[in-house]
N, C-alpha and C positions, 0 to 999 in steps of 0.2 A: 152318414152322420152330419149333423149341423154344428156350426160354430157361431158363437156370439162374442163380439169384440166390443171394446170401449164401454164396459160395464162399470169400471171404477177408474179413478185417476187421482193425481195428486193435486193439492191446493196450488202449489207453485213448485218450481224446480228447487227452491231452497227448503220448503217444508215438505217432508216426505210422508205426511199423513195421507192415508187412502180415504177417499170419499166416494160414495155411490153416485152415479150419474143417472139422470132420468132415462126410463126405458126407451123413450122415443129417440134418444140420441145414440142408442146402440146400433151396431152394425151386425146384421144376421146374414151369414153366408151358408146356403144350404148345399148339401151333397159334397162336402169338402173331403170326406174320408168314408171308409167302409163303416156302416153302423154296427155297434156292438149288439143291439137288440133291434128287432123290427119295429116299425112305426106303430103297428097295431098293438104290440105288446106294451110299448111305451105309453100309448094313449090309455090302454086299459089300466095300467098301474097308476097313472096320474088321476084317473077317475076315482079309483079306490082310495088313493092317498088324500084326495081332497074331500072325501065323503065326511059329513059332520060327525058320524058316530064311529068311524073306523080309521080315518086318516089323521094326519098331523094337525089338521085344523080342529079336530075334536077336542072336547074338554078333557077327556082322559089323558091324551097326549100332553096337553099343556100342564096338567097337574103332575104328571110323571117327570117332565123335564124341568119344572120350576125349581125343584130341589137341586138339580145338577147345575143350573145356571149360577147358583150361589155356593158352589162347592168350597170356595175359600173360607166361607164363614163356618163351616162345620168340619173341614178336614184340617188336621194338623200333622206335621211330619213326625215320624217316630223320634222318641227321645234317644239321644246318644248316651251311652254309658261307657265308662272307661274302666 
């Protein structure tokens, strides 16, 4: 398995907000642990996942997830009765 470090960081030691860092600043270390799936299976799934009509980049996926992104606007907690 591979590991990528330094993907996010804080603005300063006083402000604990997480910010994304540029990909070129990331540190990739390969073969750090036993892989959970083979590299061939991983590559095949990534190809399917990025396909315009089948994967997450497809319009159907974006339509399906758009409602879940704004779940606070349509979900209300159950009313309490005594």
